[in-house]
C-alpha positions in Angstrom: 14.3 -48.6 -69.2 17.9 -49.1 -70.5 19.4 -48.3 -73.9 22.2 -50.0 -75.7 25.6 -48.4 -75.5 26.7 -46.0 -78.2 30.1 -44.5 -78.9 28.7 -41.1 -80.1 26.4 -40.6 -77.1 27.4 -37.9 -74.6 27.9 -39.1 -71.1 25.6 -37.4 -68.7 26.0 -39.7 -65.7 26.0 -38.0 -62.4 27.7 -39.3 -59.3 26.3 -37.8 -56.1 29.0 -37.7 -53.5 28.1 -38.0 -49.8 30.9 -35.7 -48.6 30.3 -33.4 -45.6 28.3 -30.2 -46.3 26.0 -32.0 -48.7 28.0 -30.9 -51.8 26.9 -32.6 -55.0 29.5 -33.3 -57.7 28.8 -34.1 -61.4 31.2 -36.6 -63.0 31.8 -36.3 -66.7 33.1 -39.1 -68.9 36.6 -37.6 -68.8 36.6 -37.7 -65.0 36.3 -33.9 -64.5 34.3 -32.9 -61.4 32.4 -29.5 -60.9 31.0 -28.5 -57.6 27.3 -27.7 -57.6 25.5 -24.8 -55.9 24.9 -24.9 -52.2 21.3 -25.1 -50.9 19.4 -21.8 -50.7 18.9 -20.1 -47.4 15.2 -20.7 -47.5 15.7 -24.4 -47.5 14.7 -24.8 -51.1 16.1 -27.1 -53.7 19.8 -26.6 -54.4 20.7 -25.4 -57.8 22.4 -27.6 -60.4 25.1 -27.0 -62.9 24.6 -28.5 -66.4 27.5 -30.6 -67.6 29.1 -29.2 -70.7 29.3 -31.3 -73.8 32.5 -33.3 -74.1 33.0 -33.7 -77.8 36.6 -35.0 -77.4 37.4 -38.6 -78.0 39.3 -39.0 -74.8 39.2 -42.2 -72.8 38.1 -42.7 -69.2 40.6 -42.5 -66.4 41.1 -44.9 -63.6 38.0 -43.9 -61.8 35.8 -44.2 -64.9 32.4 -45.8 -64.4 31.8 -49.4 -65.5 30.1 -50.4 -68.7 26.8 -51.0 -67.0 26.9 -47.6 -65.3 27.6 -45.9 -68.6 24.8 -47.8 -70.3 22.3 -46.9 -67.6 23.3 -43.2 -67.5 23.2 -43.0 -71.2 19.6 -44.2 -71.3 18.6 -41.8 -68.5 20.2 -38.9 -70.4 18.3 -39.7 -73.5 15.0 -39.8 -71.6 15.8 -36.5 -69.9 16.6 -34.8 -73.3 13.3 -36.1 -74.7 11.5 -34.8 -71.7 13.2 -31.4 -72.0 12.4 -31.1 -75.7 8.7 -31.9 -75.0 8.6 -29.3 -72.2 10.2 -26.7 -74.5 7.6 -27.4 -77.2 4.8 -27.0 -74.7 6.3 -23.8 -73.4 6.6 -22.4 -76.9 3.0 -23.1 -77.6 2.0 -21.5 -74.3 4.0 -18.4 -75.0 2.8 -18.1 -78.6 -0.8 -18.3 -77.3 0.0 -15.5 -74.8 1.0 -13.1 -77.6 4.6 -14.0 -78.7 5.3 -14.0 -82.4 5.1 -17.3 -84.0 7.7 -18.0 -86.8 6.0 -17.9 -90.2 5.9 -21.1 -92.1 7.4 -21.2 -95.6 4.9 -19.9 -98.2 2.6 -18.1 -95.8 2.3 -14.2 -95.7 4.0 -12.5 -92.8 1.9 -10.7 -90.3 2.5 -7.0 -89.6 4.4 -6.1 -86.5 2.6 -4.4 -83.7 2.7 -0.7 -83.3 4.7 1.3 -80.8 1.7 1.2 -78.5 2.7 -2.4 -77.8 6.5 -2.0 -77.9 7.0 -3.7 -74.5 4.9 -6.7 -75.7 6.9 -6.8 -78.9 10.3 -6.8 -77.1 9.2 -9.5 -74.7 7.6 -11.5 -77.5 10.9 -11.4 -79.5 12.9 -12.7 -76.6 10.4 -15.5 -75.8 10.2 -16.5 -79.4 14.0 -16.7 -79.6 14.0 -19.0 -76.6 11.2 -21.1 -77.8 12.4 -21.5 -81.4 15.9 -22.8 -80.8 16.3 -26.4 -79.6 19.9 -25.8 -78.5 18.8 -22.9 -76.2 16.2 -23.6 -73.6 15.5 -22.1 -70.2 12.8 -23.2 -67.8 13.5 -20.2 -65.6 14.1 -22.2 -62.4 16.6 -25.1 -62.7 18.5 -25.1 -66.0 20.9 -22.4 -67.0 21.3 -21.2 -70.5 24.3 -22.6 -72.3 25.1 -19.2 -73.5 26.1 -18.0 -70.0 29.8 -17.7 -69.2 31.3 -21.0 -68.2 33.0 -19.5 -65.2 32.2 -16.8 -62.7 35.3 -14.9 -63.6 34.3 -14.1 -67.2 32.9 -10.5 -67.7 29.2 -10.2 -68.2 27.8 -9.8 -71.7 27.2 -6.2 -72.7 23.6 -4.9 -72.5 22.3 -4.8 -76.0 18.8 -3.6 -75.1 17.7 -0.4 -76.9 18.0 2.7 -74.9 14.7 4.4 -73.8 14.0 7.1 -76.3 13.0 10.5 -75.1 9.4 11.5 -76.0 9.1 13.5 -79.2 8.9 17.3 -78.9 5.3 18.6 -78.7 3.7 20.5 -81.5 4.5 24.2 -81.7 2.1 26.6 -83.6 3.4 29.6 -85.3 2.8 33.1 -84.0 -0.2 34.0 -86.4 -2.0 30.8 -85.5 -1.4 31.3 -81.8 -2.8 34.8 -82.1 -5.9 33.6 -83.9 -6.5 30.9 -81.3 -6.2 33.4 -78.5 -8.6 35.7 -80.3 -11.1 32.8 -80.8 -10.8 31.9 -77.1 -11.5 35.6 -76.2 -14.4 35.7 -78.7 -16.0 32.7 -77.2 -15.6 34.0 -73.7 -17.3 37.4 -74.4 -20.0 35.8 -76.5 -21.3 33.2 -74.0 -23.7 35.6 -72.4 -25.2 36.7 -75.7 -25.0 33.6 -78.0 -26.5 30.2 -77.3 -24.3 27.2 -76.5 -25.1 25.5 -79.8 -23.7 28.4 -81.8 -20.4 28.3 -79.9 -20.1 24.5 -79.6 -18.0 24.1 -82.7 -15.7 26.9 -81.7 -15.2 25.3 -78.3 -14.4 22.0 -79.9 -11.8 23.5 -82.1 -10.1 25.2 -79.2 -10.1 22.0 -77.2 -8.7 19.9 -80.1 -6.1 22.6 -80.8 -5.0 22.5 -77.1 -4.9 18.7 -77.1 -3.0 18.4 -80.3 -0.5 21.0 -79.2 0.5 18.7 -76.3 1.2 15.8 -78.5 4.1 14.9 -80.9 5.0 17.5 -83.5 7.2 15.0 -85.3 4.3 12.9 -86.5 1.6 13.5 -89.0 -1.7 11.5 -88.7 -3.2 10.9 -92.1 -6.5 9.0 -92.5 -7.6 7.0 -95.5 -11.3 7.5 -96.1 -13.6 6.3 -98.9 -16.8 4.6 -99.9 -17.6 1.0 -99.9 -15.5 -0.9 -102.4 -13.2 2.0 -103.3 -10.1 0.0 -102.4 -8.9 2.1 -99.5 -7.9 -0.8 -97.4 -5.9 -2.2 -100.4 -4.2 1.1 -100.7 -3.5 1.1 -97.0 -1.8 -2.3 -97.3 0.2 -1.1 -100.4 1.6 1.9 -98.6 2.5 -0.3 -95.5 4.0 -3.0 -97.6 2.2 -5.7 -95.6 -1.4 -7.0 -95.4 -2.6 -5.1 -92.4 -6.2 -4.2 -93.2 -8.5 -6.9 -94.3 -9.8 -6.7 -97.9 -12.5 -8.7 -99.6 -15.8 -8.6 -101.3 -17.8 -8.7 -98.1 -19.3 -5.3 -97.3 -18.5 -3.6 -95.1 -15.0 -5.1 -94.7 -13.3 -2.6 -92.4 -15.2 -2.4 -89.1 -12.9 -0.3 -87.0 -10.0 2.1 -87.6 -6.6 0.5 -87.9 -3.4 2.5 -87.4 0.1 2.0 -88.8 3.0 4.1 -87.6 6.3 4.4 -89.4 8.3 5.6 -86.3 8.1 5.4 -82.6 6.6 8.0 -80.3 3.1 8.1 -81.8 1.3 6.1 -79.1 -0.3 9.2 -77.5 -1.5 10.4 -80.9 -3.1 7.0 -81.6 -4.6 7.0 -78.1 -6.3 10.3 -79.0 -8.0 8.6 -81.9 -9.3 5.9 -79.6 -7.6 3.0 -81.5 -6.8 0.1 -79.2 -3.4 -1.6 -79.1 -4.6 -4.7 -81.0 -5.3 -2.5 -84.0 -1.9 -0.9 -84.2 0.7 -2.1 -86.6 4.1 -1.2 -88.0 5.0 -1.3 -91.7 7.1 -4.0 -93.3 9.4 -2.2 -95.8 13.0 -1.7 -96.6 14.9 0.9 -94.5 14.9 3.3 -97.4 11.2 3.0 -98.0 10.5 3.3 -94.3 12.7 6.4 -93.9 10.8 8.0 -96.8 7.6 8.1 -94.6 9.2 8.5 -91.2 6.8 10.3 -88.9 3.7 9.1 -90.7 0.8 7.6 -88.8 -1.7 6.1 -91.4 -5.2 5.3 -90.3 -7.6 3.1 -92.3 -11.2 4.1 -91.6 -14.4 2.2 -92.1 -16.6 3.1 -95.1 -18.2 6.5 -94.8 -21.3 5.1 -96.5 -21.5 1.9 -94.6 -24.8 0.3 -93.7 -23.7 0.2 -90.1 -24.4 3.4 -88.3 -21.5 2.9 -85.9 -19.1 2.8 -88.8 -20.2 6.2 -90.1 -20.0 7.6 -86.6 -16.4 6.4 -86.3 -15.5 8.0 -89.6 -17.0 11.4 -88.5 -15.3 11.2 -85.2 -11.8 10.4 -86.5 -11.9 12.9 -89.4 -12.2 15.7 -86.8 -9.0 14.5 -85.1 -6.5 13.6 -87.9 -4.0 16.1 -89.5 -4.8 15.2 -93.1 -7.0 12.9 -95.1 -6.7 10.8 -98.2 -10.0 10.4 -100.0 -10.1 7.3 -102.1 -12.7 7.2 -104.9 -13.2 4.7 -107.7 -14.4 5.1 -111.3 -17.9 4.0 -110.4 -18.7 6.2 -107.4 -16.3 9.2 -107.8 -19.3 11.5 -108.5 -21.5 10.1 -105.7 -23.4 12.9 -104.0 -22.8 11.5 -100.6 -19.1 12.1 -100.5 -19.4 15.5 -102.2 -22.2 17.0 -100.2 -21.4 15.4 -96.8 -17.6 15.6 -96.8 -15.8 17.3 -99.7 -17.9 20.4 -99.9 -18.0 21.2 -96.2 -14.2 20.5 -96.0 -13.4 22.7 -98.9 -11.3 24.9 -96.6 -9.1 22.0 -95.7 -7.8 21.6 -99.3 -4.2 22.0 -98.2 -4.4 18.9 -96.0 -6.4 16.8 -98.4 -5.5 14.2 -101.0 -8.0 12.9 -103.5 -7.0 9.6 -105.1 -8.7 7.9 -108.0 -8.2 4.2 -107.4 -8.7 1.2 -109.7 -7.6 3.0 -112.8 -6.5 -0.4 -114.1 -10.1 -1.1 -114.8 -10.4 1.8 -117.2 -9.3 1.2 -120.8 -7.1 3.6 -122.9 -7.7 7.3 -122.2 -10.7 6.7 -120.0 -8.5 7.2 -116.9 -7.5 10.7 -117.9 -11.1 11.6 -118.8 -12.4 10.4 -115.4 -9.6 12.2 -113.6 -10.4 15.5 -115.4 -14.1 15.1 -114.6 -13.1 14.5 -110.9 -11.1 17.7 -110.9 -14.2 19.5 -112.3 -16.4 18.2 -109.5 -13.8 19.2 -106.9 -13.7 22.7 -108.4 -17.5 22.9 -108.2 -17.2 21.9 -104.5 -15.0 24.9 -103.9 -11.8 22.8 -103.3 -8.7 24.5 -104.5 -6.5 22.1 -106.5 -2.7 22.1 -105.8 -1.6 22.6 -109.3 1.3 24.6 -110.8 2.8 25.2 -107.3 -0.4 26.6 -105.8 -1.6 25.4 -102.4 -4.5 23.1 -102.6 -5.6 19.5 -102.7 -3.5 16.9 -104.4 -5.3 14.8 -107.0 -3.7 11.5 -108.2 -4.7 8.4 -110.2 -3.4 5.0 -109.2 -4.1 1.3 -108.9 -3.5 -0.2 -105.5 -3.9 -3.6 -107.0 -1.2 -3.3 -109.6 0.9 -0.7 -107.8 0.7 1.8 -110.6 0.9 5.3 -109.1 1.4 4.1 -105.6 5.1 5.2 -105.7 4.1 8.7 -106.7 1.6 8.9 -103.8 4.3 7.6 -101.4 6.7 10.3 -102.7 4.1 13.1 -102.4 3.0 11.8 -99.0 6.7 11.6 -97.8 7.2 15.3 -98.8 4.0 16.3 -97.1 5.0 14.5 -93.9 8.6 15.8 -93.9 7.4 19.5 -93.8 5.9 18.8 -90.3 3.3 21.6 -90.8 0.2 19.6 -91.5 -1.1 19.7 -87.9 -0.9 23.5 -87.8 -2.5 23.8 -91.2 -5.3 21.6 -90.2 -6.0 23.6 -87.0 -5.8 26.8 -89.1 -8.3 25.4 -91.5 -10.6 24.4 -88.6 -10.4 28.0 -87.3 -11.3 29.3 -90.8 -14.3 27.0 -90.9 -15.4 28.1 -87.5 -15.1 31.7 -88.5 -17.2 31.2 -91.5 -19.8 29.4 -89.4 -19.8 32.2 -86.8 -19.9 35.0 -89.4 -23.7 35.4 -89.4 -23.6 35.9 -85.6 -21.1 38.8 -85.9 -21.2 40.4 -89.3 -24.0 41.5 -91.6 -22.2 43.9 -94.0 -24.3 46.9 -92.9 -23.3 50.0 -91.0 -24.3 49.8 -87.3 -24.6 52.2 -84.5 -26.9 54.8 -83.0 -26.6 58.1 -84.8 -26.9 61.6 -83.2 -30.1 62.1 -85.2 -31.6 59.0 -83.5 -30.5 60.3 -80.1 -32.0 63.7 -80.7 -35.3 62.2 -81.9 -35.4 60.0 -78.8 -34.9 63.1 -76.6 -37.6 65.0 -78.5 -40.0 62.2 -78.0 -39.4 62.1 -74.2 -39.6 65.9 -74.0 -42.9 65.7 -75.8 -44.0 62.9 -73.5 -43.4 65.0 -70.4 -44.8 68.2 -71.9 -41.7 70.3 -72.1 -43.1 72.6 -74.7 -46.3 73.1 -72.9 -44.4 73.8 -69.7 -42.3 76.4 -71.4 -45.3 78.1 -72.8 -47.0 78.1 -69.4 -43.9 79.6 -67.8 -43.9 82.4 -70.5 -47.5 83.2 -69.8 -46.9 83.3 -66.1 -44.1 85.7 -66.5 -46.2 88.0 -68.7 -49.0 87.9 -66.2 -46.7 88.9 -63.4 -45.4 91.8 -65.6 -48.9 93.0 -66.2 -49.7 92.9 -62.6 -46.7 94.9 -61.7 -46.9 97.5 -64.4 -50.7 97.7 -64.9 -53.0 100.6 -63.9 -54.3 100.6 -60.3 -57.9 100.2 -61.5 -56.9 97.1 -63.5 -55.0 95.7 -60.6 -57.9 96.3 -58.3 -60.2 94.4 -60.7 -57.8 91.5 -60.9 -57.4 91.4 -57.2 -61.2 91.2 -56.9 -61.2 88.3 -59.3 -58.4 86.5 -57.4 -60.4 86.9 -54.2 -63.4 85.2 -55.9 -61.1 82.5 -57.5 -57.9 82.3 -55.5 -54.8 81.5 -57.4 -51.2 82.1 -56.7 -48.8 83.7 -59.0 -46.7 80.6 -59.1 -46.8 78.1 -62.0 -49.3 75.3 -61.9 -47.8 71.9 -61.1 -49.4 69.9 -63.9 -52.2 70.4 -66.3 -54.6 67.7 -67.6 -53.0 68.2 -71.0 -49.6 67.6 -69.5 -50.8 64.4 -67.9 -51.8 63.2 -71.3 -48.3 64.0 -72.7 -46.7 61.7 -70.1 -48.8 58.8 -71.0 -47.1 55.4 -70.8 -47.8 54.6 -74.4 -45.8 57.6 -75.7 -42.8 56.7 -73.6 -42.9 53.1 -74.7 -43.2 54.1 -78.3 -40.1 56.4 -78.0 -38.2 53.4 -76.5 -39.2 51.0 -79.2 -38.2 53.5 -81.9 -34.7 54.1 -80.5 -34.2 50.4 -79.9 -35.1 49.7 -83.6 -32.7 52.3 -84.7 -29.9 50.9 -82.5 -30.5 47.3 -83.6 -30.6 48.1 -87.3 -27.7 46.3 -89.1 -26.8 44.1 -86.2 -26.8 40.3 -86.4 -29.9 38.7 -85.0 -28.4 37.7 -81.6 -27.0 41.1 -80.9 -30.1 42.9 -82.2 -32.1 40.8 -79.7 -29.7 41.8 -77.0 -30.0 45.5 -77.8 -33.8 45.3 -77.7 -33.8 43.5 -74.4 -31.5 46.1 -73.0 -33.9 48.9 -74.1 -36.9 47.0 -72.7 -35.2 46.7 -69.3 -34.5 50.4 -69.3 -38.1 51.2 -70.2 -39.3 49.6 -67.0 -40.2 52.4 -64.6 -39.2 55.1 -67.1 -42.7 56.8 -67.1 -42.8 57.1 -63.4 -39.3 58.4 -63.3 -40.2 61.1 -65.9 -43.2 62.1 -63.9 -41.1 62.6 -60.7 -38.6 64.5 -62.7 -41.2 66.8 -64.3 -42.6 67.7 -60.9 -39.2 68.8 -59.7 -38.3 70.6 -62.8 -41.6 72.6 -63.3 -42.0 73.7 -59.7 -40.1 77.0 -59.2 -38.6 77.7 -55.8 -39.6 81.4 -55.9 -41.4 84.0 -58.0 -40.1 84.6 -61.5 -37.3 87.2 -61.6 -38.1 90.8 -62.5 -36.2 92.9 -65.0 -34.5 96.2 -64.0 -37.0 98.4 -65.8 -39.9 97.2 -63.7 -39.5 99.9 -61.0 -39.4 102.6 -63.6 -42.6 101.3 -65.1 -44.2 101.1 -61.7 -43.1 104.7 -60.9 -44.5 105.9 -64.2 -47.8 104.1 -63.5 -47.9 105.6 -60.0 -47.3 109.1 -61.6 -50.1 108.6 -64.0 -52.4 107.6 -61.2 -51.4 110.7 -59.2 -52.1 112.9 -62.2 -55.6 111.4 -62.5 -56.2 111.9 -58.8 -54.9 115.5 -58.8 -56.9 116.4 -61.9 -60.0 114.9 -60.4 -59.7 116.6 -57.1 -59.0 119.9 -58.9 -62.2 119.6 -60.8 -64.2 118.7 -57.8 -62.8 121.8 -56.0 -63.8 124.0 -58.8 -67.3 122.5 -58.9 -67.9 123.1 -55.2 -66.5 126.6 -55.5 -63.4 126.1 -53.4 -61.2 127.1 -56.3 -61.6 129.4 -59.2 -63.0 127.8 -62.3 -60.3 126.7 -64.7 -61.2 123.5 -66.5 -58.2 123.3 -68.8 -55.5 122.4 -66.3 -57.4 119.7 -64.3 -58.9 118.2 -67.4 -55.4 118.1 -69.0 -54.0 116.4 -65.9 -56.8 113.8 -65.8 -56.5 113.1 -69.5 -52.7 112.7 -69.1 -53.2 110.2 -66.2 -56.0 108.3 -67.9 -54.2 108.0 -71.2 -50.7 107.6 -69.7 -51.5 104.7 -67.5 -52.6 102.3 -70.3 -49.7 103.5 -72.4 -47.3 102.6 -69.6 -49.0 99.2 -69.2 -48.9 98.6 -73.0 -45.2 99.6 -73.1 -44.4 97.3 -70.2 -46.2 94.4 -71.9 -44.2 94.9 -75.1 -41.0 95.1 -73.1 -41.9 91.9 -71.2 -42.2 89.7 -74.3 -38.5 89.1 -74.6 -37.9 88.2 -71.0 -41.0 86.2 -70.8 -40.0 84.2 -73.9 -36.5 83.6 -72.5 -38.1 82.5 -69.2 -40.4 80.0 -71.0 -37.5 78.7 -73.1 -35.4 78.2 -70.0 -38.2 76.3 -68.3 -38.6 74.1 -71.4 -34.8 73.5 -71.6 -34.7 72.4 -68.0 -37.5 70.0 -68.5 -36.1 68.7 -71.7 -32.6 68.2 -70.2 -34.1 66.4 -67.3 -36.1 64.1 -69.5 -33.1 63.5 -71.7 -30.9 62.7 -68.7 -33.4 60.3 -67.4 -33.8 58.6 -70.8 -30.0 58.5 -71.3 -29.4 56.9 -68.0 -32.1 54.3 -68.4 -32.1 53.6 -72.1 -29.3 55.2 -74.2 -26.4 54.3 -72.0 -27.3 50.6 -71.9 -27.8 50.6 -75.7 -24.4 52.3 -76.2 -22.8 49.8 -73.9 -24.2 46.9 -75.9 -23.1 48.5 -79.2 -19.6 49.0 -77.8 -19.4 45.4 -76.8 -20.5 44.4 -80.3 -17.8 46.6 -81.8 -15.2 45.0 -79.6 -16.5 41.5 -80.4 -16.4 42.3 -84.1 -12.8 43.5 -83.9 -12.0 40.2 -82.1 -13.7 38.3 -84.8 -11.6 40.2 -87.3 -8.5 38.9 -85.5 -9.9 35.4 -85.7 -10.3 35.6 -89.4 -6.9 37.3 -89.8 -8.4 40.3 -91.6 -8.3 43.9 -90.6 -11.3 45.1 -88.4 -12.4 47.6 -91.1 -12.7 44.9 -93.7 -14.8 42.5 -91.5 -18.1 44.4 -92.1 
């Protein structure tokens, strides 16, 4: 197809020369010739050079093409330009469908930019949009070159205007007191795993994990969540703070189905990844540089409704609220006193007041002084929930009234929020509040407010019970009686000793102590030993928290196993003497005196017999006196020896009782008292560790 000639049309006719080497030349209307690119080494299509526009009114030279040639080339150039424009439009539609930003039409609201999690997509999209939007600049990537390239190879390359790769933000650094509390909590969990169930320590383990994870992430950003009930206007407030319609608003409930993040500065991608928010739900604000600098470092997250009818929405709210650094609770005049938000969220999070904002939205719907009255009633409810209010410079929750629809009060919230973010201490305060909440939850497992421990009185009572169980008192009395019996045998009259010897021949018994008695067998009954163990375990467990009291009783029960048998074996060894009881030094004198009395009786008797048979002259006085002295002196010596033997016999019996009591006490200490003392010592150490977790002195924990 041919077009008519036109004087204003550029000449794009090309003349392919057939010179050696296969070089192609492009002839302009002014006769200038540029040499094209040589073929590639791979045998591909040779590159082409676009002919520059010749806007001068110069005339053709001698070798100018004919009128027919110009007319034909002009028609071809128009067709080519039309084809190129159509290809450019198709490429722009393809790239916009692939994720490049489409230029907004006049009168339509602008879409929010993507977040820093898609920074590479945003940069590529901007470049592709720039190429697709301009008709004068087009690049198919293969044949045509951009007209913005240098005209000659000798010109210097354009400077690289791409932004430099920013270094990752510095990780979060906790202060020394918080690090000490986290270390103490980690130690507390470690020593308590064997004594407390996993459910009791689950929250403490979660806090430690989240504190460690947050410490590795950016310390220059503060993640703040906007939470509220259905229809409270939290998404509208989210859009008002961002300056652009990011979160969808409407009358349909629920409107927000998934968390949406908006970051005011780069470097927060890992923080948003931790929240589980995908890249398609990450945005950047659209504000002036001054307004954006005011909230630099803020990562704002719009949450679904906490009272949504969809269960997954409520689960997402509960999950994200455990991960953010602070939270803005949005309430409205109709549902600000709803029991759901107060009992499920505000009251349990009372310890997080320093990282909490409570915003009364939609005050434009309240006439006159009604807004102040509702705000005062909201403060009253928060005070009943135990939430400290940050008034008069005191730390606590910030309570504000605003209207996200009209913008009234939004500037004040932005200013307060900017100051809050600029301090860069919200993550540490959030973790500290989590540790406080965990300490309050674990307090019943470590503190009861009563004095604990095993007193000396309880220890002595346990020893007395075991001594009574093994018959220590009866064994001492038996030893005392045996000692007296031996004394009577040694110091008694010969006639009494002869009679006792005759009795022993009829009923042979040794002078040693009996091994056990039926009464002693009853004393070592298993029931008495078990009763003694139960009593001392109850004394040791008194005042302890339930888990530790159970641990103490279990330790006592383990020690009671085999204790009666061990006491029996010990009693046998302790009550069986290795030799006869020792004799005091006066025993030989008493024996000599008794022998003397016997001799007097024998001499006196023989004297009388001699007088009777007439061998000696009659003289009854002297022999009778000798016999009376021997008869009376023998019992007197025996009685005196018995009186003198009471003291040594008593000491001997007490020594035997002491040995048995000490043996029973040692056995009970090794099997019962020492394990109880070890458990009580561990509890004291754990309670001191708990005191370090709470930040209080150990003495004030109980």
